[in-house]
C-alpha atoms as one frame of an Amber mdcrd trajectory, in Angstrom:
protein
  41.045  67.380   3.260  43.873  67.934   5.801  46.808  65.267   7.135  47.533
  65.519  10.983  49.727  62.933  12.976  49.047  60.468  10.104  45.316  60.854
  10.649  43.208  62.096   7.713  40.428  64.426   8.550  37.967  66.439   6.168
  35.939  69.719   7.265  32.406  70.067   5.233  29.858  72.620   5.556  26.295
  71.403   5.980  23.277  72.783   4.557  22.386  74.129   7.629  25.388  75.977
   8.096  27.565  73.842  10.549  30.595  72.882  10.099  31.206  68.998  10.369
  34.169  66.969  10.892  34.832  63.826   9.147  37.715  61.584  10.201  39.259
  58.840   8.237  41.632  56.476   9.857  43.932  54.416   8.278  42.655  50.969
   7.765  45.637  49.463   9.917  44.255  51.473  12.845  40.876  49.527  12.695
  42.571  46.021  12.701  41.870  45.132  16.467  38.294  46.559  16.287  37.828
  44.227  13.187  39.212  41.533  14.800  36.660  41.597  17.665  33.896  42.066
  15.658  34.512  39.136  13.843  35.166  36.915  16.981  31.650  38.150  18.198
  30.269  37.348  14.787  31.942  33.793  14.431  30.533  33.345  18.137  26.753
  34.052  17.383  26.965  32.196  14.388  28.116  28.648  16.661  25.522  29.500
  18.745  22.769  29.684  16.398  24.048  26.727  14.544  24.243  24.881  17.969
  20.691  26.257  18.588  19.188  24.700  15.397  18.174  20.901  15.096  20.355
  18.640  13.196  19.385  18.556   9.689  21.438  17.395   6.531  24.517  15.669
   7.344  24.732  14.283  10.790  27.870  13.094  13.192  26.769   9.325  13.061
  25.685   8.149   9.723  22.476   5.883   9.709  20.428   7.751  11.906  17.210
   7.167  10.308  17.958   3.733   9.739  18.539   2.805  13.045  15.536   4.574
  14.267  13.313   2.954  12.356  14.780  -0.567  13.648  14.703   0.730  17.025
  10.970   1.678  16.569   9.993  -1.427  14.565  11.776  -3.645  17.287   9.925
  -1.959  20.140   6.733  -2.243  18.383   6.984  -6.098  17.683   8.217  -6.815
  21.315   6.046  -4.481  23.605   3.295  -2.318  21.500   1.853  -5.239  19.540
   1.368  -7.608  22.404  -0.016  -4.882  24.718  -2.575  -3.835  21.898  -3.682
  -7.556  21.563  -4.293  -7.464  25.062  -6.530  -4.529  25.162  -8.277  -5.160
  22.276  -9.210  -8.538  23.717 -10.165  -7.092  26.721 -12.364  -4.669  24.915
 -14.449  -6.988  23.550 -15.843  -7.638  26.424 -18.856  -5.516  28.099 -18.333
  -3.358  30.923 -20.752  -5.275  33.326 -18.642  -8.354  32.128 -15.304  -6.981
  32.897 -16.374  -5.341  36.273 -17.506  -8.960  37.464 -14.597 -10.572  36.188
 -12.046  -8.161  37.879 -14.033  -7.366  40.985 -15.014 -11.160  41.864 -14.073
 -11.890  45.668 -11.095 -14.227  44.706  -9.708 -11.891  42.375  -9.937  -9.178
  44.603  -7.916 -11.493  47.566  -5.828 -12.197  44.921  -4.958  -8.629  44.342
  -4.569  -8.028  48.128  -1.793 -10.490  48.208  -0.045  -9.744  45.122   0.270
  -6.027  45.749   0.619  -6.105  49.493   3.318  -9.177  49.680   5.046  -6.823
  46.261   5.260  -3.752  48.555   6.537  -5.508  51.587   9.123  -7.376  49.762
  10.537  -4.255  47.942  10.145  -2.039  51.203  12.521  -4.726  52.712  14.936
  -4.960  49.766  15.158  -1.121  49.825  16.677  -1.160  52.842  18.843  -4.258
  53.278  19.758  -4.120  49.478  21.194  -0.716  50.458  23.061  -1.816  53.430
  24.479  -4.827  51.444  25.512  -2.282  48.596  27.275  -0.086  51.250  29.163
  -3.263  52.603  30.259  -4.259  49.046  31.581  -0.699  48.155  32.980   0.585
  51.569  34.432  -2.905  53.251  37.510  -5.237  52.524  36.934  -8.664  53.878
  37.918 -12.229  52.690  35.069 -13.609  50.332  33.850 -10.371  48.909  34.061
 -11.231  45.439  32.316 -14.495  46.261  29.335 -12.635  48.002  29.146 -10.135
  45.280  28.884 -12.684  42.863  26.071 -14.753  44.864  23.678 -11.329  44.555
  23.468 -11.851  40.805  22.163 -15.541  41.543  18.840 -14.827  41.404  19.180
 -13.447  37.821  20.408 -16.409  36.563  18.612 -19.370  38.540  15.261 -20.466
  37.272  12.556 -19.309  39.487  10.963 -22.468  39.594  14.369 -23.877  41.260
  14.199 -20.711  43.606  10.958 -21.767  44.615  11.611 -25.253  45.031  14.627
 -24.533  47.183  12.641 -21.954  49.671  10.009 -24.358  50.066  12.702 -26.927
  51.098  14.300 -24.369  53.944  10.993 -22.992  54.946   8.733 -26.221  54.976
   7.990 -27.668  58.497  10.516 -30.278  58.338  13.081 -27.763  56.456  16.411
 -26.553  57.797  14.969 -23.439  58.890  11.215 -24.086  58.924  11.713 -26.852
  61.713  13.337 -24.199  64.194  10.611 -21.465  63.196   7.874 -23.741  63.973
   8.752 -24.258  67.450   8.343 -20.781  67.719   4.990 -21.094  66.071   5.653
 -19.500  63.025   4.875 -20.854  59.895   6.053 -19.557  56.473   5.799 -22.188
  53.804   2.248 -22.491  52.132   1.342 -18.830  53.850   1.459 -15.124  52.529
   4.600 -14.928  54.590   6.594 -17.465  52.454   4.952 -15.476  49.220   6.803
 -12.339  51.065   9.786 -14.282  50.986  10.037 -15.470  47.677   9.631 -11.839
  46.244  12.790 -10.846  48.688  14.937 -13.151  47.334  14.006 -12.528  43.592
  14.223  -8.705  43.714  17.084  -8.263  46.312  19.784  -7.763  42.931  17.665
  -4.691  41.669  18.292  -2.579  44.726  21.891  -3.734  45.346  23.074  -3.143
  41.548  21.161   0.121  41.394  22.678   1.662  44.413  26.340   0.009  44.642
  27.174   2.389  41.062  25.998   5.760  42.921  27.895   4.710  46.139  31.242
   4.215  44.327  31.033   7.312  42.559  30.174   9.387  45.615  32.352  12.004
  46.775  34.279  10.882  49.879  35.627  14.406  50.442  31.881  15.520  51.335
  31.560  12.753  54.079  35.332  14.309  55.536  34.008  17.531  55.292  30.914
  17.275  57.331  32.978  15.136  60.010  35.528  18.043  60.242  32.711  20.383
  60.731  31.440  18.475  63.857  28.534  15.988  62.202  28.483  12.782  63.385
  28.041   9.571  61.810  24.110   9.638  61.589  24.246  13.136  60.423  26.446
  12.601  57.665  24.111   9.654  56.587  21.268  11.513  56.435  22.261  15.042
  55.520  25.316  13.655  53.034  24.849  10.222  51.908  21.472   9.459  51.745
  20.197  12.611  49.689  22.757  11.373  47.062  21.547   7.874  46.887  17.920
   8.226  47.504  17.160   8.340  43.951  19.208   4.981  43.291  17.059   3.330
  46.415  13.749   4.654  44.976  14.480   3.085  41.452  15.410  -0.083  42.909
  12.661  -0.292  44.799  10.185   0.191  42.020  12.257  -2.319  39.756  11.600
  -5.044  42.509   8.537  -3.708  42.918   7.430  -4.070  39.642   9.355  -7.489
  39.182   8.067  -9.144  42.256   4.103  -8.339  40.900   4.570 -10.237  38.031
   6.293 -12.971  39.658   5.005 -16.456  39.198   7.952 -19.535  39.283   9.131
 -18.863  42.422   5.917 -18.108  44.159   3.564 -20.996  43.327   5.467 -23.661
  45.077   5.946 -22.060  48.548   2.598 -20.206  48.202   0.323 -23.079  48.769
  -2.075 -21.812  46.030  -4.934 -21.773  48.502  -7.941 -19.599  47.068  -8.509
 -16.419  49.415  -5.578 -17.215  51.289  -2.243 -17.708  49.352  -3.217 -17.473
  45.463  -1.460 -14.842  43.755  -2.711 -12.795  40.661  -0.635 -14.518  38.215
  -1.512 -17.937  39.034  -5.249 -16.796  38.667  -4.361 -15.817  34.907  -2.844
 -19.061  34.574  -6.120 -20.904  35.686  -8.546 -18.789  33.680  -6.068 -19.669
  30.560  -6.143 -23.343  31.481 -10.139 -23.157  31.641 -10.373 -21.414  28.348
 -11.167 -18.333  29.733  -8.869 -15.982  27.644 -11.239 -12.991  27.971 -11.031
 -13.049  31.863  -7.754 -13.763  32.002  -6.953 -10.539  29.646  -9.156  -8.260
  31.759  -7.280  -9.419  35.126  -4.049  -8.647  32.992  -5.021  -5.373  32.217
  -5.387  -4.319  35.382  -2.225  -5.460  36.459  -0.852  -3.413  33.870  -2.411
  -0.562  34.427  -1.620  -0.938  38.229   2.206  -1.499  37.325   2.038   1.547
  34.852   0.847   4.412  37.264   3.293   2.800  39.627   6.279   3.128  37.182
   4.971   6.461  36.323   4.667   7.870  39.387   8.397   6.855  40.464   9.583
   8.687  37.274   8.175  11.783  37.867   9.230  11.775  41.738  12.703  11.158
  40.790  12.275  13.898  37.871  11.283  16.333  40.628  14.045  15.352  43.153
  16.342  15.875  40.494  15.271  19.455  39.450  14.999  20.237  43.237  18.684
  19.098  44.003  19.997  21.253  40.524  18.153  24.025  41.909  20.010  23.684
  45.591  23.571  23.413  43.620  22.804  26.531  41.904
C-alpha cells in the first residue's frame, strides 16, 4: 500500500502473473459524482411514479364516490331511457319495423327534417361565424345588447318563437306581406321550417366560435400582414384554420338541435303530410294514436342518424387536431 499526493493505491500480483494497480480515492473526491448519480436516480424514480396509474391515496378525495354518482346519474338520465326505447322497438318484427320506417309519409318527413336541419346548420355556420367576429373584433354602441340577444333563443319558449315567426312571415305579417309581392311564401312551407331552425340554432355557433376568436393571437395576423398577405389570405391561411374546429362543433350542435326541434316548427310549418310535416310531429301523431311501437321505431331511426352524425364530427375534429399538432411540431 502506497500513498501519493493524497491518493492511496495498492499493487497486487494476480494469479496470471500480471501486476494490477488498485486506486482507493478518498470519499470526499467522489461526492460530486455521488450527487449526480443520486439526482439521476431521483429523476428516474419520479418518472416511474408519474408513469404509474394513481393508486392508494389520491390528490382529490372521494374519487370513487363521485365516479359512482356520475355513472348513476348518466344511467338514469341517458342510458336507461334510450335502453327502454331500443327494447320497445326490438319487440317488433323486422317486417313491421321496416314497413313503419319506410312508409312514404315517414320518408317525406325524413327528407324535410334532415334537409331543413342541414340547410339551417349551414346558414348558421356562415352567419354565426360572422356575428361572432363582429362581437369580438369591433366596438360599437349597443354591442352588449346585441350580445344578449344572441342568447334569446335559449331562454325563449319554443312555442312562443314559433308563434312570433308565424306572425312575421305569414301572408299578412310584417315581413311576409312584402315577400308575397315577390311571390315568396315562407309560412306553412318547408322554407318556413328552415327559418325556424335557423332561429333556434344560431346561438350554438356563435357561443362556440366566440371564445376561440377571443383567445386567438392577433400577432399572427400582424405577422401575416407584414409578410405581404392581404385580408383574404390572412383569413384563409391564419384565422380560419384556427377557428374551423369550433365552427364544425357549432355546426354539429346546431344540426342536432334542429333535428329534434318541435315547438317552434309546428306553428310555421303548416303540418301538411308529404309537404311540411317534420319527423318529431309524426312521432307525436303516432303516440296520440297509441301506436307506441311505431313511434319508437321512427325515434330509433332518428337516434341512429344523430349518433352517426355526431360520431363523424368528433372523429373529424380529432383528425384535424392531430394534423395541426403534427404541423406545429
